[in-house]
C-alpha positions in Angstrom: 252.2 211.2 29.9 253.2 209.4 32.9 253.5 212.8 35.5 256.0 212.1 38.8 254.9 214.6 41.6 258.7 214.8 44.0 259.4 216.7 46.5 261.9 218.9 48.4 262.3 218.5 52.5 264.8 220.6 53.6 265.3 221.4 57.2 268.3 221.4 59.9 270.0 219.5 62.1 271.3 219.7 65.2 275.0 220.8 63.3 273.9 220.8 59.5 271.1 221.1 57.0 269.9 218.0 55.5 267.9 217.8 52.1 265.8 214.9 51.1 263.0 214.6 47.4 260.9 211.8 46.9 257.4 211.3 45.3 254.0 210.8 46.2 253.5 207.3 45.8 256.3 206.6 48.6 256.6 209.7 51.0 258.2 208.1 54.0 261.1 210.3 55.1 262.8 206.9 55.6 262.9 206.5 52.7 263.8 209.0 49.9 265.2 208.6 46.9 268.5 210.7 47.4 269.6 212.6 50.3 271.9 214.5 51.4 273.6 217.0 54.3 274.9 220.3 54.1 276.9 223.2 55.8 274.2 225.7 55.0 269.8 226.1 54.2 271.1 227.6 50.5 273.2 224.7 49.9 270.6 222.0 50.5 268.1 223.7 48.7 270.1 224.1 45.7 271.0 220.6 45.5 267.4 219.3 46.1 266.9 222.0 43.1 269.8 220.0 41.4 268.5 216.7 42.2 265.3 217.5 41.2 266.1 218.1 38.1 267.9 215.7 37.3 265.5 213.1 38.0 263.1 214.7 35.7 265.7 215.2 32.6 266.1 211.5 33.5 262.0 211.1 32.8 262.1 213.1 30.0 264.2 211.4 28.6 262.9 207.9 29.0 259.5 208.9 27.3 261.3 210.2 24.7 262.9 206.8 23.8 259.4 205.5 24.7 257.7 207.4 21.9 260.4 207.1 19.7 260.6 203.5 19.2 
């Protein structure tokens, strides 16, 4: 199985909350897999968690498709 280790980063700028998701192979903050800005910390965390879950679902489908072929 091909593991994909993702991590989220959430922080506050002057007037908004920022979240991004990156992987361990390219953890540079200038090129995340996904990013967004939000009005609250809770919204930023929720969005980052939802994005990680979606990326994991996509990876699981790819692995299932590879196993079936």
